[in-house]
N, C-alpha and C positions, 0 to 999 in steps of 0.2 A: 179947428184942427187943420193943419196944413196937409196938402196932398202927400208930401213926403212922409209926415208922421203917420198919416192914415195907412199908407202902403206898408210902412214898417210894422204897424200894429197888426194888420191883416196877415203879414208874413209870419209874425211871431205866433199868432193863433194857429195858422196853418201848420207850422213846423212842430209845434208842441202839443197839438191836439191828440196825437197818437203816441204810443210807446213801442220800443223795440229793444230786445235784449240780445246782444251779440255774444257769440261763443268766443271768448278771448283766449289768445295764446298765452303761454306762461310769460311772465314779465322778466325784465332784466336778462335777456339772453347774452351769452358770452360771445364776443367777437374775437376770433383768433385765426392766425394763419395755420394751415394744415401741416406746416413744416417750419423748421428753423431757417436761419438765413443761408446756411450752406447745405440745404437739403432740397431735393426735387421730389414732388409727389409723382410716383411712378408705379405702374403695375408690372414692370419688366420682369421681376423675379417670379411673379405669379404666372405670367404668360408663357415663360420659356418652356416649361414642361408640357403645357397643353399644346403649344404650337408644334412641338416635336411629335405629338400624337396625331396631328392632322396631316394627311398626305395629299399629293396632287394625283389626279386620275386622268389619264389620256386614253380614249377609246378609238378604235379603228373599225371602219365598216367597209367591207369589200363591195365594190360596185361592179356589177356584171355588164358585159358588153351588150348594148341594146340593139345593135345593128345586125342585119342578115336574117336568114331563116331560123325559125325556132327549132331547137334540138335539145335532147336530154343529155346532160353531161355528168360525169363523176368528177368531183373536185378532190384531188389527192391531198390538198392542204387541209381540208376540213373533214374529209371522209364522208361527204354527203352528195346526193344527187340533186341537180337543179336544172331548171329549164333556162336555156340561154339562146340568144340570137347571135349568130356569127361564131367565129372560131373561139375556142377557149383561150383566154389570156393566161400567160404564166404569172407567177406571183409578183415578179418584178414589174410587169406591165400593168397590173391592176391598179386602178385609181382608188385611193383611200380617202375617206373623209374623217377628220379628227375632231373629236369632241372633248372638251375639257371640263372637269368637275373636281370635287373634293371628296375626301373620305376620312373616317376617324378610326384609329386603331383602338380596339376594345379588348384585345388579349395579347399576352406575351408571345404566343405562337402564331400570330399573323392574321387573325380575324379582323376584318375592316368593315364598318357599316357605312353605307352611302345611300343615295336616293335611287329608287327604281329607274326614274327617268334619265339618270346619268348613264346608266348601262344599256338602256333600251336600244336594241338593234345592233349592239356591238359584237364584232367578231373577235376582237382582241382587246384586252384591258391591260394597260401599263401603269405601274405605280412608281412614283418617286417620292422619297422622304424629304423632309425639310432639311435644307443645308446639305444635301447629298445629290450626287449625279448618278448614283447607282440606280438601275431600273429593274423592277421586278415585274414578271408577268403573273397576273392574278387569275384565279378561276372562280367562277360563280358558285357559291354554296346554295343560295336560295334567293328568290326575289318575290316581293309581294306588291302588286300594282295597287291594291286597295288602300294601303297605307303609304305608298311611295317609298318603301324601304327595301334595301337589298343588303346581303352579306356576301363579301368576297374574301378570298384568302390568298396570302402569298407565302412562299416557302422561306420563312425566316423565324428565328428564335431569339429569345431574350429581348424582345421589344419592350418599350415602355408604354403601356396602354394609358388612356386618359382616365382620370378619376371621375366617377359617375355619381351625380347627385340624385335626389328623389323629388317627385312633384310636390310633396308636402313642404319642402324647404324653399319653394319658389313663390315669390310674392310680387304683386304689382308694384312697379317702381324700382325694383332691384336693378343695380348697375350690371350690365352684361357686355360681353365682347363676342363678336362674330369673327371666326377664323376660317379662311378658305383661300381659294385661288381665283379671284375675280378676273374675267377676261383673259385668263392665262398669263397674267403678268407676274405670277409668283405669289407666294404666301403673303397674306395681308391680314391685319387686325383692325377692326372698326369697333367703336364704342357706342353704346346707347343704353336704354333702359327697357324693362318689360312694360310694354304699352297696354297689353290686355292678355287675359288668360281664357282658355276654353272657347276659342273662336271656332265656330263651325258655319256651315252653309256658305262657305267661301266659294265653292265650286271648283276646287283644285283636285281633291282626292275623294274616294268613296267614303272613307272613314276619317273624319276630320275632328281634331281637338287641339287646334294650334295654339302655340304661344305667339303673340304678336310683339314685334320689337321695332324700334326706330333705328337700331344699329344698321349701318349700310350693308345691304345684301344685294349683290349684283350677279349677272350670269357668270357661272364658274364657282360661285360660293355654294351652289347646291351640293348637299352631302357633307358640308363642313360642320364645324362645331359652333354651338352657342354655349358659352361658359359664363359662370357667375364670377364675382370678384375674388373668389378663392381659387379659381382655375378649374372648378368642377363642371363637368358636362351637364347641361340642363336640357339640351335638345339638338336635333339635327336640322340644319337650315334647309328649307325646301323650296320656297317660292317668294316672289315679290308681287305686290299689287301695283302695276304701272301701265299707263297707256303708251308711254314712250319707250319702254324697255329698260329705262334707267331707274336708279333708286329714288323713290319718293318718300322714304321713311316709313314704309309699311311692308315689313317683312314677316313671313310666317315660318315657324319652326315646329317640327314634330317633337312633342314633349318626351322627356326622358323615360317616363314610365311606360309609354307606348313603345318606345324604342327597345327597352329591356324585354318586354313581352314578345315582340315580333322577332327580335334577333335570336332569342332562345329557341323559338319555334323553328326558325329557318335553319339554325345550326343543327337542331335535332332531326328534323324531318325534311328539310329542303323546301318546304312550303308551309303556309299558314292554314291550319284547320281551325275554323272559328265555331264557337258554340252557337246553336240556333234553337230558338224556342218555337218559332212558327206562329207569331202573333203580329197583328197590326196594332200600332200604338200611337197615341197622341198625348200631348201635354194638357194639363188642366187649363181651361180658358175661363173667361168671365161667364160664359153660358153654362159651363159644366160645374164650376166651382160651388154653386149652392147645393149640389147633390152629394157632396163629400165633406167629411169633417177635416180631412187633411188638405193642406193647400199646395203640397208638392207631390210629385209622382208621375206615373205614366198610366193612362187609361187604356185598357184593352179594347180595341175597336173591331177586331176580327181574329178568328182562329182558323188555321189551316187544317184540313183533314189529315188524320194520321200523324199529326205533329206531336212534339213533346208537350206543348201546351194542352192539346186535347187529351193526351194520356194523363196529364196531371189534373184534369177536370177544371181548367180555368174557364171563366165565362166572360162574354162581352160585357163591359161595364165594370169589371174588376179594376181597382186602382192599385197598381204595384208601387209601393213606396219604400221598400227596402229589399236588398238582396244580400243574403248572408249577414244581416244585421247592419249593412251599410246603407245610409239614406239615399234614395233616388230623388233627384230634384226635378227632372223632366224626362221626356222621351229620348232625347239625345244622350243623356246621362245613362239611361237604362241600356241603350244600344251599346255604348262604349263598355259598360260593365259586362254585358253578356258575351260580346265577341272576344273579351280578354280570357274567357274560359275555353277549355278544350271540349270537343264533343265527348259524350259519355260521362262528363263530370256532373255530379248531382249538386244542385244549389237549393237554398231555402228562400222562398219568396214570402214577404210579408204583405198582405193584401187587405184593403178595405173593401168589404162587400156588404151592401145594404146597411151601412153605418156600423158594421161589426168588423173586428180584426180577426183574420184567419191566417194560417201559414200553410204553404203548399211546398212539398218536395218535388223537384222537377229535374229529370235527367236530360241534359241537353243532347241534341242531335247535331249532325254535321250539315252545314249549308250545301255541301257538295251533294 
C-alpha cells in the first residue's frame, strides 16, 4: 500500500469514526427583494410621529463669582441666599454653562420624561420641539437619581405624546431606533438592534435593569427615545459604555415598564417612594442549590429589626420564588419587583422553607 493510499485510508477512518447530527434550518428558503423596482425600504412614515415627540433640552447653570471675600447674598433672580466671594454679579454678567440633552413627550399637556443627570445642577431648563424654533421654559416635577429618570413640564396643550410599548413586547434582536440630540447638532435617528435585556451591575445607576443596544448613542442622546419598528417607545436612552467617550455600539436604555412606574410616581408625589422589605438576599448558587427543590429565586440572608420582613415572620434561609404569583428568577429580579411597589402595599410571597411551600402576606415599608 502506497503512502498516499495509507494516508487516505487513515483520514477516512478518522473522519467517519464518529457521528454528529446538525439542527438543520428549513430547506428551500425564498430569496426576494424587500421592495419592487420603484420602491425604497424606509421607516420614514413610522419615525415621523415619534421624532416629533422627542425634544431638545438645554440647561443653564449660574456660576458664582469666586473672587474676593466671602459674604452672604440674596439672589433676587432665584429667591435664594448663597455664599459668594466678591460683589454680586447681575444676571447679564453671570457666566452660564450650557448642557444639552433630550426628552420625550409623554402627555398632551406637556409632561416630558428625561434623565436625572441631564437636569442635575440646572438653574434653568429650556425646551425646543423638533422642526420648531419656539422655546419653552420647563419646570421640574420630580427627579429620581436611583433610576436616573426625571419629569419636567412645559406650558403647552394638544401635544402629540409618543406611543408607549410594554416590556413583554420587547425581544432580543428586535430592530430599534435611537432618537435624540447628540452633541447638540440637532435631532438625529440611528438604527440598531436589541443586543441584550435585563442588564444590571453595570455601575451606572442604583437600580439597573437596562436594555442594551448597538444603535449609536452619544452625548446629548441622554433622555431621548429608543423605539421599535412600529414607532413605539421601549425605553429612555441613558448611557454608553466607552473608554473614549464616543459610541462603541454598547448603549444602555432604561426599559419602558420602569419608566412608566417612575414617571407615574414622580407626577403624583414629586418623588419616588419605594417599597422596602428589610431583608438581605442572594441568588441560588452551586453551594446552596442542593438545599432547595427550586432552582430559581432569592435566598433570605438577613432580616433587619422592626422591618416588614420581621413582622411577616420571614426567616434566614427562606427561598422567595414568587411575588403575587409572579416567578422570581434571582435576587436582582426580586429587588426590581419590590421597589416597583409603594410603601404600605401588601404583597404575597411564595416561599420554600425546609422543602415545604408556604405563603406570607407582607406589608411593605418605606426605605425613607
